[in-house]
C-alpha positions as CSV (number, residue, x, y, z in Angstrom):
1,M,-25.8,-2.9,6.4
2,S,-23.8,0.2,7.0
3,L,-24.3,2.5,10.0
4,S,-23.1,6.1,10.0
5,D,-20.7,7.2,12.7
6,S,-23.6,8.8,14.6
7,E,-25.8,5.8,14.3
8,W,-22.9,3.6,15.5
9,K,-22.7,5.7,18.7
10,I,-26.3,5.0,19.4
11,A,-25.9,1.3,18.5
12,V,-23.0,0.9,21.0
13,F,-25.2,2.3,23.8
14,L,-28.1,0.0,22.9
15,W,-25.8,-3.1,22.6
16,N,-24.2,-2.3,26.0
17,N,-27.5,-1.6,27.7
18,G,-29.9,-4.0,26.0
19,S,-32.5,-1.3,25.4
20,M,-33.0,2.3,26.2
21,T,-35.6,5.0,25.9
22,I,-35.1,8.3,24.1
23,T,-34.7,10.1,27.5
24,E,-32.1,7.6,28.6
25,L,-30.2,7.9,25.3
26,T,-30.3,11.7,25.5
27,K,-28.9,11.7,29.0
28,A,-26.2,9.3,28.0
29,L,-25.2,10.7,24.7
30,G,-26.0,14.4,25.1
31,P,-23.0,15.3,27.3
32,I,-20.7,13.3,25.0
33,T,-21.9,14.4,21.6
34,G,-23.9,17.6,22.3
35,W,-26.9,16.0,20.6
36,S,-30.4,17.1,21.5
37,K,-33.4,14.8,21.9
38,N,-34.5,15.7,18.4
39,T,-31.2,14.7,16.9
40,I,-31.4,11.3,18.6
41,I,-35.0,10.8,17.4
42,T,-33.9,11.6,13.9
43,L,-31.0,9.1,14.1
44,L,-33.3,6.4,15.6
45,K,-35.8,6.9,12.7
46,R,-33.0,6.4,10.2
47,M,-31.9,3.2,12.1
48,I,-35.5,1.9,12.1
49,D,-35.7,2.5,8.3
50,K,-32.5,0.5,7.9
51,E,-34.1,-2.2,10.1
52,A,-31.2,-1.9,12.5
53,V,-33.3,-0.8,15.5
54,A,-36.8,-1.5,16.7
55,F,-38.8,-0.4,19.8
56,I,-41.4,-1.6,22.2
57,Q,-44.0,0.8,23.3
58,E,-44.1,1.1,27.1
59,D,-46.6,3.1,29.1
60,K,-45.4,6.6,28.1
61,A,-42.1,5.8,26.3
62,K,-40.7,3.7,23.5
63,R,-37.9,1.4,24.5
64,F,-35.4,1.0,21.6
65,Y,-33.2,-2.1,21.0
66,M,-30.8,-3.3,18.3
67,L,-32.1,-5.8,15.7
68,I,-28.7,-6.5,14.3
69,D,-26.0,-8.5,16.1
70,R,-23.0,-6.6,17.3
71,T,-20.5,-9.2,15.9
72,S,-22.2,-9.1,12.5
73,A,-22.2,-5.3,12.4
74,V,-18.5,-5.2,13.4
75,I,-17.6,-7.7,10.6
76,D,-19.7,-5.7,8.0
77,E,-18.0,-2.5,9.0
78,T,-14.6,-4.1,8.9
79,I,-15.1,-5.5,5.5
80,A,-16.5,-2.2,4.2
81,F,-13.4,-0.4,5.6
82,I,-11.0,-2.8,4.1
83,D,-12.8,-2.6,0.7
84,K,-12.9,1.2,0.8
85,V,-9.4,2.0,2.1
86,Y,-7.4,-1.1,0.9
87,N,-9.5,-2.2,-2.1
88,G,-10.1,-5.5,-0.3
89,D,-6.4,-6.2,0.2
90,V,-6.1,-7.5,3.8
91,K,-2.3,-8.0,3.4
92,R,-1.9,-4.2,2.8
93,L,-4.0,-3.5,5.9
94,M,-1.9,-5.8,8.0
95,K,1.3,-4.4,6.6
96,N,0.2,-0.9,7.6
97,L,-0.9,-2.1,11.1
98,F,2.4,-3.7,11.7
99,S,4.2,-0.6,10.6
100,L,2.4,1.5,13.3
101,K,4.1,-0.1,16.3
102,D,6.7,-2.6,17.3
103,F,5.2,-6.0,17.5
104,S,6.7,-8.8,19.5
105,F,7.7,-12.1,17.9
106,K,4.7,-13.7,19.6
107,E,2.3,-11.1,18.1
108,Y,3.7,-11.8,14.6
109,K,3.5,-15.5,15.2
110,T,-0.1,-15.2,16.3
111,Y,-1.1,-13.2,13.2
112,F,0.6,-15.5,10.8
113,S,-0.9,-18.5,12.5
114,V,-4.4,-17.0,12.2
115,S,-3.7,-15.9,8.6
116,F,-2.6,-19.4,7.6
117,K,-5.7,-20.9,9.1
118,Y,-7.9,-18.4,7.3
119,D,-6.1,-19.0,3.9
120,R,-6.3,-22.7,4.4
121,K,-10.0,-22.6,5.3
122,S,-10.7,-20.4,2.2
123,H,-8.8,-22.8,0.0
124,L,-10.8,-25.7,1.5
125,D,-14.1,-23.9,0.9
126,E,-13.2,-23.3,-2.7
127,T,-12.4,-27.0,-3.4
128,T,-15.5,-28.5,-1.8
């Protein structure tokens, strides 16, 4: 499932707070984004249609909460980014990341250790 940048902002607040009403989301996001209550309602409707968000009807307000796990959403977004920008080539992504700043020997060692474990696991999965 793919969330737009705007939907992602709402998702972060819902993940961090467990659940929120439209009023609470408007108070939290309005000053940061300039969004009105109507904009947030529109985005929540889209997220409900995607089955990313649901709500519980309280006395006078709906309390919205995320249906999708944050870790799963992060992984999906990461994979989509790597596919879109790097045509699925993780090594090109890592090369670009390493070129952005000076990494210590320990950081390189950690990356290659994780990379080796990932490659080995992938290989094992293919042969079983």
